[in-house]
N, CA, C, O and the ligand as a Tripos MOL2 file, in Angstrom:
@<TRIPOS>MOLECULE
protein
  233   231    59     0     0
PROTEIN
NO_CHARGES

@<TRIPOS>ATOM
      1 N          -4.7060   -7.5310  -15.7530 N.3       1 MET1
      2 CA         -4.4960   -6.0650  -15.6450 C.3       1 MET1
      3 C          -3.7070   -5.8340  -14.2770 C.2       1 MET1
      4 O          -3.9820   -6.3860  -13.2120 O.2       1 MET1
      5 N          -2.8110   -5.0400  -14.4700 N.am      2 ALA2
      6 CA         -1.8660   -4.6490  -13.2210 C.3       2 ALA2
      7 C          -2.5000   -3.7550  -12.2360 C.2       2 ALA2
      8 O          -3.2970   -2.9090  -12.6420 O.2       2 ALA2
      9 N          -2.2390   -3.8520  -11.0360 N.am      3 LYS3
     10 CA         -2.8000   -2.8700  -10.0470 C.3       3 LYS3
     11 C          -1.6670   -2.1330   -9.4240 C.2       3 LYS3
     12 O          -0.5820   -2.7020   -9.3040 O.2       3 LYS3
     13 N          -1.8420   -0.8750   -9.0070 N.am      4 SER4
     14 CA         -0.8480   -0.0940   -8.5240 C.3       4 SER4
     15 C          -1.3450    0.6310   -7.1490 C.2       4 SER4
     16 O          -2.5350    0.7120   -6.8460 O.2       4 SER4
     17 N          -0.3880    1.0910   -6.4410 N.am      5 TYR5
     18 CA         -0.6100    1.6820   -5.1340 C.3       5 TYR5
     19 C           0.5650    2.6770   -4.7630 C.2       5 TYR5
     20 O           1.7500    2.3930   -4.9410 O.2       5 TYR5
     21 N           0.1630    3.7510   -4.2840 N.am      6 THR6
     22 CA          1.1530    4.6560   -3.7490 C.3       6 THR6
     23 C           0.8930    5.0790   -2.3630 C.2       6 THR6
     24 O          -0.2770    5.2120   -2.0040 O.2       6 THR6
     25 N           1.9110    5.3160   -1.5050 N.am      7 CYS7
     26 CA          1.7240    5.7390   -0.1240 C.3       7 CYS7
     27 C           0.8080    6.9960   -0.0680 C.2       7 CYS7
     28 O          -0.0110    7.1460    0.8390 O.2       7 CYS7
     29 N           0.9760    7.8620   -1.0420 N.am      8 ARG8
     30 CA          0.1940    9.1010   -1.0370 C.3       8 ARG8
     31 C          -1.3060    8.8800   -1.1060 C.2       8 ARG8
     32 O          -2.0750    9.7490   -0.6950 O.2       8 ARG8
     33 N          -1.7220    7.7780   -1.5980 N.am      9 ASP9
     34 CA         -3.0910    7.4370   -1.7950 C.3       9 ASP9
     35 C          -3.7800    7.3350   -0.4540 C.2       9 ASP9
     36 O          -4.9860    7.5730   -0.3890 O.2       9 ASP9
     37 N          -3.0620    6.9850    0.6580 N.am     10 VAL10
     38 CA         -3.6280    6.9460    1.9140 C.3      10 VAL10
     39 C          -3.2750    8.0930    2.7610 C.2      10 VAL10
     40 O          -3.5560    8.0760    3.9590 O.2      10 VAL10
     41 N          -2.6270    9.1700    2.1700 N.am     11 GLY11
     42 CA         -2.2760   10.3630    2.9310 C.3      11 GLY11
     43 C          -0.9770   10.3430    3.5430 C.2      11 GLY11
     44 O          -0.7080   11.2250    4.3580 O.2      11 GLY11
     45 N          -0.0040    9.3140    3.2160 N.am     12 VAL12
     46 CA          1.2420    9.3560    3.7390 C.3      12 VAL12
     47 C           2.2310   10.2460    2.8030 C.2      12 VAL12
     48 O           2.1790   10.1730    1.5750 O.2      12 VAL12
     49 N           3.0330   10.9950    3.4180 N.am     13 GLU13
     50 CA          4.0200   11.7820    2.7540 C.3      13 GLU13
     51 C           5.2120   10.9560    2.1960 C.2      13 GLU13
     52 O           6.3280   10.9960    2.7150 O.2      13 GLU13
     53 N           4.9420   10.2870    1.2290 N.am     14 CYS14
     54 CA          6.0310    9.3670    0.7070 C.3      14 CYS14
     55 C           5.6370    9.0590   -0.8420 C.2      14 CYS14
     56 O           4.4750    8.9090   -1.2180 O.2      14 CYS14
     57 N           6.7040    8.9910   -1.6250 N.am     15 ASP15
     58 CA          6.4050    8.8710   -3.0760 C.3      15 ASP15
     59 C           6.6040    7.3920   -3.5090 C.2      15 ASP15
     60 O           6.7840    7.1440   -4.7020 O.2      15 ASP15
     61 N           6.5790    6.4900   -2.6640 N.am     16 TRP16
     62 CA          6.8700    5.0710   -2.9050 C.3      16 TRP16
     63 C           5.5070    4.5990   -3.7100 C.2      16 TRP16
     64 O           4.3710    4.9710   -3.4170 O.2      16 TRP16
     65 N           5.7960    3.8550   -4.6020 N.am     17 LYS17
     66 CA          4.6880    3.2600   -5.3710 C.3      17 LYS17
     67 C           4.9640    1.7430   -5.8340 C.2      17 LYS17
     68 O           6.1050    1.4270   -6.1720 O.2      17 LYS17
     69 N           4.1510    1.0160   -5.8440 N.am     18 THR18
     70 CA          4.3240   -0.4300   -6.2200 C.3      18 THR18
     71 C           3.2640   -0.8980   -7.1770 C.2      18 THR18
     72 O           2.2000   -0.2800   -7.2170 O.2      18 THR18
     73 N           3.4560   -1.8750   -7.9030 N.am     19 SER19
     74 CA          2.3350   -2.4850   -8.8210 C.3      19 SER19
     75 C           2.6400   -3.9320   -8.8340 C.2      19 SER19
     76 O           3.7940   -4.3470   -8.7290 O.2      19 SER19
     77 N           1.5300   -4.7570   -8.9710 N.am     20 ALA20
     78 CA          1.5770   -6.1680   -8.9380 C.3      20 ALA20
     79 C           0.3060   -6.6640   -9.7530 C.2      20 ALA20
     80 O          -0.5330   -5.8480  -10.1350 O.2      20 ALA20
     81 N           0.1910   -7.9650   -9.9970 N.am     21 GLU21
     82 CA         -0.9570   -8.4960  -10.6140 C.3      21 GLU21
     83 C          -2.2280   -8.5530   -9.7910 C.2      21 GLU21
     84 O          -3.3450   -8.4390  -10.2940 O.2      21 GLU21
     85 N          -1.9890   -8.7450   -8.4370 N.am     22 THR22
     86 CA         -3.0570   -8.9100   -7.4830 C.3      22 THR22
     87 C          -2.9090   -8.0290   -6.3450 C.2      22 THR22
     88 O          -1.8640   -7.4610   -6.0270 O.2      22 THR22
     89 N          -4.1930   -7.9390   -5.6620 N.am     23 GLU23
     90 CA         -4.3030   -7.0170   -4.4560 C.3      23 GLU23
     91 C          -3.3600   -7.5770   -3.3340 C.2      23 GLU23
     92 O          -2.6750   -6.8550   -2.6110 O.2      23 GLU23
     93 N          -3.4040   -8.9910   -3.2680 N.am     24 ASP24
     94 CA         -2.7210   -9.6120   -2.1950 C.3      24 ASP24
     95 C          -1.1160   -9.4070   -2.2460 C.2      24 ASP24
     96 O          -0.3860   -9.2520   -1.2670 O.2      24 ASP24
     97 N          -0.7500   -9.4410   -3.5370 N.am     25 GLU25
     98 CA          0.8120   -9.0760   -3.6610 C.3      25 GLU25
     99 C           1.0830   -7.6940   -3.3790 C.2      25 GLU25
    100 O           2.1650   -7.3810   -2.8820 O.2      25 GLU25
    101 N           0.1220   -6.7540   -3.6730 N.am     26 ILE26
    102 CA          0.3240   -5.2930   -3.3170 C.3      26 ILE26
    103 C           0.4240   -5.3120   -1.8040 C.2      26 ILE26
    104 O           1.3810   -4.7830   -1.2390 O.2      26 ILE26
    105 N          -0.4880   -5.8770   -1.1860 N.am     27 LEU27
    106 CA         -0.6210   -5.8170    0.3420 C.3      27 LEU27
    107 C           0.6830   -6.3410    0.9420 C.2      27 LEU27
    108 O           1.1730   -5.7530    1.9070 O.2      27 LEU27
    109 N           1.3230   -7.5260    0.3620 N.am     28 ALA28
    110 CA          2.5730   -7.9920    0.9150 C.3      28 ALA28
    111 C           3.5920   -7.0610    0.7120 C.2      28 ALA28
    112 O           4.4250   -6.8990    1.6040 O.2      28 ALA28
    113 N           3.6550   -6.3830   -0.3950 N.am     29 GLU29
    114 CA          4.7890   -5.3730   -0.5480 C.3      29 GLU29
    115 C           4.4400   -4.1090    0.3580 C.2      29 GLU29
    116 O           5.3070   -3.4880    0.9710 O.2      29 GLU29
    117 N           3.1700   -3.8100    0.3810 N.am     30 VAL30
    118 CA          2.9360   -2.5770    1.4780 C.3      30 VAL30
    119 C           3.4410   -2.9490    2.8310 C.2      30 VAL30
    120 O           4.0690   -2.1650    3.5430 O.2      30 VAL30
    121 N           3.1550   -4.1260    3.1440 N.am     31 GLN31
    122 CA          3.6410   -4.5200    4.6770 C.3      31 GLN31
    123 C           5.1180   -4.4310    4.8000 C.2      31 GLN31
    124 O           5.6480   -3.9920    5.8210 O.2      31 GLN31
    125 N           5.8030   -4.8530    3.7440 N.am     32 LYS32
    126 CA          7.3110   -4.9700    3.6930 C.3      32 LYS32
    127 C           7.7200   -3.4430    3.7500 C.2      32 LYS32
    128 O           8.5080   -3.0660    4.6180 O.2      32 LYS32
    129 N           7.2050   -2.5970    2.8600 N.am     33 HIS33
    130 CA          7.6410   -1.2340    2.8080 C.3      33 HIS33
    131 C           7.2660   -0.4780    4.1210 C.2      33 HIS33
    132 O           8.0710    0.3040    4.6260 O.2      33 HIS33
    133 N           6.0760   -0.7060    4.6550 N.am     34 ALA34
    134 CA          5.8080   -0.0970    5.8460 C.3      34 ALA34
    135 C           6.6690   -0.3540    7.0400 C.2      34 ALA34
    136 O           6.9770    0.5160    7.8550 O.2      34 ALA34
    137 N           7.0540   -1.6680    7.0920 N.am     35 ALA35
    138 CA          7.9140   -2.1710    8.1640 C.3      35 ALA35
    139 C           9.2660   -1.4540    8.0700 C.2      35 ALA35
    140 O           9.8490   -1.0670    9.0830 O.2      35 ALA35
    141 N           9.7400   -1.2870    6.8580 N.am     36 GLU36
    142 CA         11.0990   -0.6560    6.5970 C.3      36 GLU36
    143 C          11.1310    0.6790    6.6770 C.2      36 GLU36
    144 O          12.0440    1.2250    7.2960 O.2      36 GLU36
    145 N          10.1550    1.3910    6.0710 N.am     37 VAL37
    146 CA         10.2180    2.8790    5.9160 C.3      37 VAL37
    147 C           9.2290    3.6700    6.8190 C.2      37 VAL37
    148 O           9.4260    4.8600    7.0670 O.2      37 VAL37
    149 N           8.1900    3.0020    7.2910 N.am     38 HIS38
    150 CA          7.1350    3.7170    8.1010 C.3      38 HIS38
    151 C           6.9570    2.8650    9.4500 C.2      38 HIS38
    152 O           5.8420    2.5280    9.8460 O.2      38 HIS38
    153 N           8.0630    2.5660   10.0770 N.am     39 PRO39
    154 CA          7.9220    1.7220   11.3600 C.3      39 PRO39
    155 C           6.9240    2.2640   12.3870 C.2      39 PRO39
    156 O           6.3990    1.5290   13.2220 O.2      39 PRO39
    157 N           6.6670    3.6510   12.2890 N.am     40 THR40
    158 CA          5.7750    4.2600   13.2870 C.3      40 THR40
    159 C           4.2700    4.1260   12.8370 C.2      40 THR40
    160 O           3.3390    4.4600   13.5700 O.2      40 THR40
    161 N           4.1130    3.6240   11.6040 N.am     41 ILE41
    162 CA          2.7000    3.4860   11.1800 C.3      41 ILE41
    163 C           2.2680    2.1310   11.4040 C.2      41 ILE41
    164 O           2.8610    1.1870   10.8840 O.2      41 ILE41
    165 N           1.1230    1.9640   12.2560 N.am     42 GLU42
    166 CA          0.7060    0.6770   12.4660 C.3      42 GLU42
    167 C          -0.2710    0.2480   11.4490 C.2      42 GLU42
    168 O          -1.1990    1.0210   11.2100 O.2      42 GLU42
    169 N          -0.1960   -0.9440   10.7730 N.am     43 LEU43
    170 CA         -1.0860   -1.4540    9.8160 C.3      43 LEU43
    171 C          -2.2800   -2.0560   10.4640 C.2      43 LEU43
    172 O          -2.4470   -3.2710   10.5650 O.2      43 LEU43
    173 N          -3.1790   -1.0650   10.9370 N.am     44 THR44
    174 CA         -4.3920   -1.6350   11.5640 C.3      44 THR44
    175 C          -5.2850   -2.1260   10.5160 C.2      44 THR44
    176 O          -5.1260   -1.7910    9.3430 O.2      44 THR44
    177 N          -6.2700   -2.9510   10.9210 N.am     45 PRO45
    178 CA         -7.2790   -3.4960    9.8630 C.3      45 PRO45
    179 C          -8.0320   -2.2860    9.1490 C.2      45 PRO45
    180 O          -8.3770   -2.3890    7.9720 O.2      45 PRO45
    181 N          -8.2600   -1.2090    9.8500 N.am     46 GLU46
    182 CA         -8.6630    0.0230    9.1840 C.3      46 GLU46
    183 C          -7.8240    0.5850    8.0530 C.2      46 GLU46
    184 O          -8.3020    1.0680    7.0260 O.2      46 GLU46
    185 N          -6.5590    0.4830    8.3250 N.am     47 LEU47
    186 CA         -5.5500    1.0410    7.4470 C.3      47 LEU47
    187 C          -5.4100    0.1720    6.2080 C.2      47 LEU47
    188 O          -5.2250    0.6380    5.0830 O.2      47 LEU47
    189 N          -5.5150   -1.1890    6.5050 N.am     48 VAL48
    190 CA         -5.3280   -2.2560    5.4990 C.3      48 VAL48
    191 C          -6.5930   -2.0290    4.5300 C.2      48 VAL48
    192 O          -6.4700   -2.1030    3.3080 O.2      48 VAL48
    193 N          -7.7320   -1.7680    5.1190 N.am     49 ASP49
    194 CA         -8.9730   -1.5040    4.2550 C.3      49 ASP49
    195 C          -8.6440   -0.2870    3.4160 C.2      49 ASP49
    196 O          -8.8440   -0.3190    2.2020 O.2      49 ASP49
    197 N          -8.1630    0.7530    3.9970 N.am     50 ALA50
    198 CA         -7.8510    2.0260    3.2230 C.3      50 ALA50
    199 C          -6.9490    1.7500    2.1790 C.2      50 ALA50
    200 O          -7.1310    2.2580    1.0730 O.2      50 ALA50
    201 N          -5.8630    0.8990    2.4320 N.am     51 VAL51
    202 CA         -4.9800    0.6070    1.4510 C.3      51 VAL51
    203 C          -5.7020   -0.2770    0.1980 C.2      51 VAL51
    204 O          -5.5280    0.0300   -0.9820 O.2      51 VAL51
    205 N          -6.4230   -1.2620    0.5710 N.am     52 ARG52
    206 CA         -7.1500   -2.0030   -0.4310 C.3      52 ARG52
    207 C          -8.0520   -1.0290   -1.2850 C.2      52 ARG52
    208 O          -8.1470   -1.1710   -2.5040 O.2      52 ARG52
    209 N          -8.7410    0.0100   -0.5610 N.am     53 ALA53
    210 CA         -9.5990    0.8430   -1.3420 C.3      53 ALA53
    211 C          -8.7220    1.8160   -2.2670 C.2      53 ALA53
    212 O          -9.2430    2.4060   -3.2130 O.2      53 ALA53
    213 N          -7.4480    1.9470   -1.9660 N.am     54 ALA54
    214 CA         -6.6180    2.8980   -2.7000 C.3      54 ALA54
    215 C          -5.9680    2.1660   -3.8520 C.2      54 ALA54
    216 O          -5.3440    2.8130   -4.6930 O.2      54 ALA54
    217 N          -6.0760    0.8900   -3.9350 N.am     55 ILE55
    218 CA         -5.2780    0.2360   -5.0660 C.3      55 ILE55
    219 C          -6.0600    0.4670   -6.3190 C.2      55 ILE55
    220 O          -7.2830    0.3240   -6.3350 O.2      55 ILE55
    221 N          -5.3640    0.8260   -7.3770 N.am     56 LYS56
    222 CA         -5.9500    1.2380   -8.6660 C.3      56 LYS56
    223 C          -5.6430    0.2240   -9.7120 C.2      56 LYS56
    224 O          -4.5850   -0.4040   -9.6650 O.2      56 LYS56
    225 N          -6.4700    0.0480  -10.5980 N.am     57 ASP57
    226 CA         -6.2460   -0.8200  -11.8320 C.3      57 ASP57
    227 C          -5.3940    0.2140  -12.7750 C.2      57 ASP57
    228 O          -5.7030    1.4000  -12.8930 O.2      57 ASP57
    229 N          -4.2980   -0.3900  -13.4190 N.am     58 GLU58
    230 CA         -3.6500    0.4550  -14.2610 C.3      58 GLU58
    231 C          -4.1060    0.3580  -15.7790 C.2      58 GLU58
    232 O          -3.5820    1.0800  -16.6280 O.2      58 GLU58
    233 ZN          5.9010    4.8460    1.9760 Zn       59 ZN59
@<TRIPOS>BOND
     1     1     2 1
     2     2     3 1
     3     3     4 2
     4     3     5 am
     5     5     6 1
     6     6     7 1
     7     7     8 2
     8     7     9 am
     9     9    10 1
    10    10    11 1
    11    11    12 2
    12    11    13 am
    13    13    14 1
    14    14    15 1
    15    15    16 2
    16    15    17 am
    17    17    18 1
    18    18    19 1
    19    19    20 2
    20    19    21 am
    21    21    22 1
    22    22    23 1
    23    23    24 2
    24    23    25 am
    25    25    26 1
    26    26    27 1
    27    27    28 2
    28    27    29 am
    29    29    30 1
    30    30    31 1
    31    31    32 2
    32    31    33 am
    33    33    34 1
    34    34    35 1
    35    35    36 2
    36    35    37 am
    37    37    38 1
    38    38    39 1
    39    39    40 2
    40    39    41 am
    41    41    42 1
    42    42    43 1
    43    43    44 2
    44    43    45 am
    45    45    46 1
    46    46    47 1
    47    47    48 2
    48    47    49 am
    49    49    50 1
    50    50    51 1
    51    51    52 2
    52    51    53 am
    53    53    54 1
    54    54    55 1
    55    55    56 2
    56    55    57 am
    57    57    58 1
    58    58    59 1
    59    59    60 2
    60    59    61 am
    61    61    62 1
    62    62    63 1
    63    63    64 2
    64    63    65 am
    65    65    66 1
    66    66    67 1
    67    67    68 2
    68    67    69 am
    69    69    70 1
    70    70    71 1
    71    71    72 2
    72    71    73 am
    73    73    74 1
    74    74    75 1
    75    75    76 2
    76    75    77 am
    77    77    78 1
    78    78    79 1
    79    79    80 2
    80    79    81 am
    81    81    82 1
    82    82    83 1
    83    83    84 2
    84    83    85 am
    85    85    86 1
    86    86    87 1
    87    87    88 2
    88    87    89 am
    89    89    90 1
    90    90    91 1
    91    91    92 2
    92    91    93 am
    93    93    94 1
    94    94    95 1
    95    95    96 2
    96    95    97 am
    97    97    98 1
    98    98    99 1
    99    99   100 2
   100    99   101 am
   101   101   102 1
   102   102   103 1
   103   103   104 2
   104   103   105 am
   105   105   106 1
   106   106   107 1
   107   107   108 2
   108   107   109 am
   109   109   110 1
   110   110   111 1
   111   111   112 2
   112   111   113 am
   113   113   114 1
   114   114   115 1
   115   115   116 2
   116   115   117 am
   117   117   118 1
   118   118   119 1
   119   119   120 2
   120   119   121 am
   121   121   122 1
   122   122   123 1
   123   123   124 2
   124   123   125 am
   125   125   126 1
   126   126   127 1
   127   127   128 2
   128   127   129 am
   129   129   130 1
   130   130   131 1
   131   131   132 2
   132   131   133 am
   133   133   134 1
   134   134   135 1
   135   135   136 2
   136   135   137 am
   137   137   138 1
   138   138   139 1
   139   139   140 2
   140   139   141 am
   141   141   142 1
   142   142   143 1
   143   143   144 2
   144   143   145 am
   145   145   146 1
   146   146   147 1
   147   147   148 2
   148   147   149 am
   149   149   150 1
   150   150   151 1
   151   151   152 2
   152   151   153 am
   153   153   154 1
   154   154   155 1
   155   155   156 2
   156   155   157 am
   157   157   158 1
   158   158   159 1
   159   159   160 2
   160   159   161 am
   161   161   162 1
   162   162   163 1
   163   163   164 2
   164   163   165 am
   165   165   166 1
   166   166   167 1
   167   167   168 2
   168   167   169 am
   169   169   170 1
   170   170   171 1
   171   171   172 2
   172   171   173 am
   173   173   174 1
   174   174   175 1
   175   175   176 2
   176   175   177 am
   177   177   178 1
   178   178   179 1
   179   179   180 2
   180   179   181 am
   181   181   182 1
   182   182   183 1
   183   183   184 2
   184   183   185 am
   185   185   186 1
   186   186   187 1
   187   187   188 2
   188   187   189 am
   189   189   190 1
   190   190   191 1
   191   191   192 2
   192   191   193 am
   193   193   194 1
   194   194   195 1
   195   195   196 2
   196   195   197 am
   197   197   198 1
   198   198   199 1
   199   199   200 2
   200   199   201 am
   201   201   202 1
   202   202   203 1
   203   203   204 2
   204   203   205 am
   205   205   206 1
   206   206   207 1
   207   207   208 2
   208   207   209 am
   209   209   210 1
   210   210   211 1
   211   211   212 2
   212   211   213 am
   213   213   214 1
   214   214   215 1
   215   215   216 2
   216   215   217 am
   217   217   218 1
   218   218   219 1
   219   219   220 2
   220   219   221 am
   221   221   222 1
   222   222   223 1
   223   223   224 2
   224   223   225 am
   225   225   226 1
   226   226   227 1
   227   227   228 2
   228   227   229 am
   229   229   230 1
   230   230   231 1
   231   231   232 2
@<TRIPOS>SUBSTRUCTURE
     1 MET1         2 RESIDUE 1 A MET
     2 ALA2         6 RESIDUE 1 A ALA
     3 LYS3        10 RESIDUE 1 A LYS
     4 SER4        14 RESIDUE 1 A SER
     5 TYR5        18 RESIDUE 1 A TYR
     6 THR6        22 RESIDUE 1 A THR
     7 CYS7        26 RESIDUE 1 A CYS
     8 ARG8        30 RESIDUE 1 A ARG
     9 ASP9        34 RESIDUE 1 A ASP
    10 VAL10       38 RESIDUE 1 A VAL
    11 GLY11       42 RESIDUE 1 A GLY
    12 VAL12       46 RESIDUE 1 A VAL
    13 GLU13       50 RESIDUE 1 A GLU
    14 CYS14       54 RESIDUE 1 A CYS
    15 ASP15       58 RESIDUE 1 A ASP
    16 TRP16       62 RESIDUE 1 A TRP
    17 LYS17       66 RESIDUE 1 A LYS
    18 THR18       70 RESIDUE 1 A THR
    19 SER19       74 RESIDUE 1 A SER
    20 ALA20       78 RESIDUE 1 A ALA
    21 GLU21       82 RESIDUE 1 A GLU
    22 THR22       86 RESIDUE 1 A THR
    23 GLU23       90 RESIDUE 1 A GLU
    24 ASP24       94 RESIDUE 1 A ASP
    25 GLU25       98 RESIDUE 1 A GLU
    26 ILE26      102 RESIDUE 1 A ILE
    27 LEU27      106 RESIDUE 1 A LEU
    28 ALA28      110 RESIDUE 1 A ALA
    29 GLU29      114 RESIDUE 1 A GLU
    30 VAL30      118 RESIDUE 1 A VAL
    31 GLN31      122 RESIDUE 1 A GLN
    32 LYS32      126 RESIDUE 1 A LYS
    33 HIS33      130 RESIDUE 1 A HIS
    34 ALA34      134 RESIDUE 1 A ALA
    35 ALA35      138 RESIDUE 1 A ALA
    36 GLU36      142 RESIDUE 1 A GLU
    37 VAL37      146 RESIDUE 1 A VAL
    38 HIS38      150 RESIDUE 1 A HIS
    39 PRO39      154 RESIDUE 1 A PRO
    40 THR40      158 RESIDUE 1 A THR
    41 ILE41      162 RESIDUE 1 A ILE
    42 GLU42      166 RESIDUE 1 A GLU
    43 LEU43      170 RESIDUE 1 A LEU
    44 THR44      174 RESIDUE 1 A THR
    45 PRO45      178 RESIDUE 1 A PRO
    46 GLU46      182 RESIDUE 1 A GLU
    47 LEU47      186 RESIDUE 1 A LEU
    48 VAL48      190 RESIDUE 1 A VAL
    49 ASP49      194 RESIDUE 1 A ASP
    50 ALA50      198 RESIDUE 1 A ALA
    51 VAL51      202 RESIDUE 1 A VAL
    52 ARG52      206 RESIDUE 1 A ARG
    53 ALA53      210 RESIDUE 1 A ALA
    54 ALA54      214 RESIDUE 1 A ALA
    55 ILE55      218 RESIDUE 1 A ILE
    56 LYS56      222 RESIDUE 1 A LYS
    57 ASP57      226 RESIDUE 1 A ASP
    58 GLU58      230 RESIDUE 1 A GLU
    59 ZN59       233 GROUP 0 **** ****
């Protein structure tokens, strides 16, 4: 089952969306995306937890 995530799920004003087979792949994509597009957002452990909680099964 694929998993998906959008920035909006954690309250970021951004329509970026990603999907992958595993949570870890999603997190890797989120880190890349955040570094490129949201350099002002720090991926704190709390935010990473929020991202994990926001990942949905498709
Ligand atoms: Zn974004």
